[in-house]
C-alpha positions as CSV (number, residue, x, y, z in Angstrom):
1,M,-9.9,3.5,10.8
2,R,-9.6,6.6,8.5
3,I,-7.2,6.6,5.6
4,P,-5.9,10.0,4.2
5,C,-6.2,9.6,0.4
6,P,-3.9,12.1,-1.3
7,Y,-6.7,12.8,-3.9
8,C,-10.0,12.5,-1.9
9,G,-8.9,13.5,1.6
10,L,-9.6,11.6,4.8
11,R,-11.8,8.6,4.1
12,D,-13.2,5.7,6.0
13,A,-11.3,2.4,5.6
14,H,-14.5,0.7,4.2
15,E,-13.9,2.6,0.9
16,F,-10.6,0.7,0.4
17,S,-9.4,-2.8,-0.3
18,Y,-6.3,-4.0,1.4
19,L,-3.7,-5.8,-0.8
20,G,-0.7,-6.4,1.5
21,D,2.9,-5.5,2.1
22,A,4.2,-2.6,-0.1
23,T,7.8,-3.4,0.5
24,V,8.1,-6.7,-1.5
25,S,8.9,-6.8,-5.2
26,R,7.6,-9.5,-7.6
27,P,10.6,-11.6,-8.8
28,A,11.5,-11.8,-12.5
29,P,10.1,-14.9,-14.1
30,D,13.3,-15.5,-16.1
31,M,15.5,-15.8,-13.0
32,P,17.5,-19.0,-12.6
33,D,15.7,-19.8,-9.3
34,A,12.3,-18.3,-10.3
35,Q,10.2,-21.1,-8.9
36,E,11.8,-20.7,-5.4
37,A,11.7,-16.9,-5.6
38,F,8.0,-17.0,-6.4
39,F,7.3,-19.4,-3.6
40,H,8.9,-17.0,-1.2
41,Y,7.1,-14.0,-2.7
42,V,3.7,-15.6,-2.5
43,Y,3.8,-17.7,0.7
44,L,6.6,-16.5,3.0
45,R,5.8,-13.0,4.4
46,E,6.9,-11.1,7.4
47,N,4.3,-10.2,10.0
48,P,5.8,-7.0,11.5
49,A,4.7,-5.4,14.7
50,G,5.1,-1.6,14.4
51,A,5.6,0.8,11.5
52,H,4.8,-0.8,8.1
53,E,4.0,0.2,4.5
54,E,0.9,-1.4,2.9
55,L,-0.9,-1.3,-0.4
56,W,-4.5,-0.1,-0.4
57,Y,-6.9,0.4,-3.3
58,H,-9.4,3.2,-3.1
59,A,-12.2,1.3,-4.7
60,A,-15.1,3.6,-3.6
61,G,-13.2,6.8,-4.5
62,C,-10.5,7.8,-6.9
63,R,-9.6,4.2,-7.8
64,Q,-5.9,4.7,-7.1
65,W,-3.5,2.4,-5.4
66,L,-2.0,3.9,-2.3
67,V,1.0,3.2,-0.1
68,V,-0.2,3.7,3.5
69,S,2.2,4.0,6.4
70,R,0.5,2.3,9.4
71,D,1.5,1.1,12.8
72,T,0.3,-2.5,12.9
73,R,0.1,-2.5,16.7
74,T,-2.1,0.6,17.1
75,H,-3.6,1.0,13.5
76,E,-2.3,4.6,13.6
77,I,-1.8,5.9,10.1
78,S,1.1,8.3,9.7
79,G,0.6,9.1,6.0
80,A,-0.3,7.9,2.5
81,S,1.0,8.5,-1.0
82,F,0.1,7.2,-4.5
83,A,1.7,3.9,-5.3
84,R,2.7,5.5,-8.6
85,A,2.5,9.1,-9.6
86,P,-1.0,10.0,-11.0
87,K,-1.1,11.3,-14.6
88,A,-3.0,14.5,-13.6
89,D,-2.5,17.0,-10.8
90,A,0.7,15.9,-9.0
91,S,0.0,18.4,-6.2
92,H,-1.7,15.7,-4.2
93,A,1.4,13.5,-4.0
94,E,1.4,12.8,-0.2
95,V,-1.1,13.4,2.6
96,K,-0.7,13.1,6.4
97,P,-3.7,12.8,8.7
């Protein structure tokens, strides 16, 4: 699998570390039901078939977190963008394979 890094270009997946679903948000610890919210956040995840956004870390490259759009059935990657805007050169904001 090849991942299009917005900074480094098209790279092999072995250069990256997979974190997981990029669509979930960490709950606030001061919520009234924080314990239950954290349980759902940590243990109860969807396992979608089809288009999905995932977090990947480019460990052997630019060391940036990326949001990768990938079809979980075919592993086809439709694009990648920085998880947060890089401090330098914003011209590399999004890349498609």
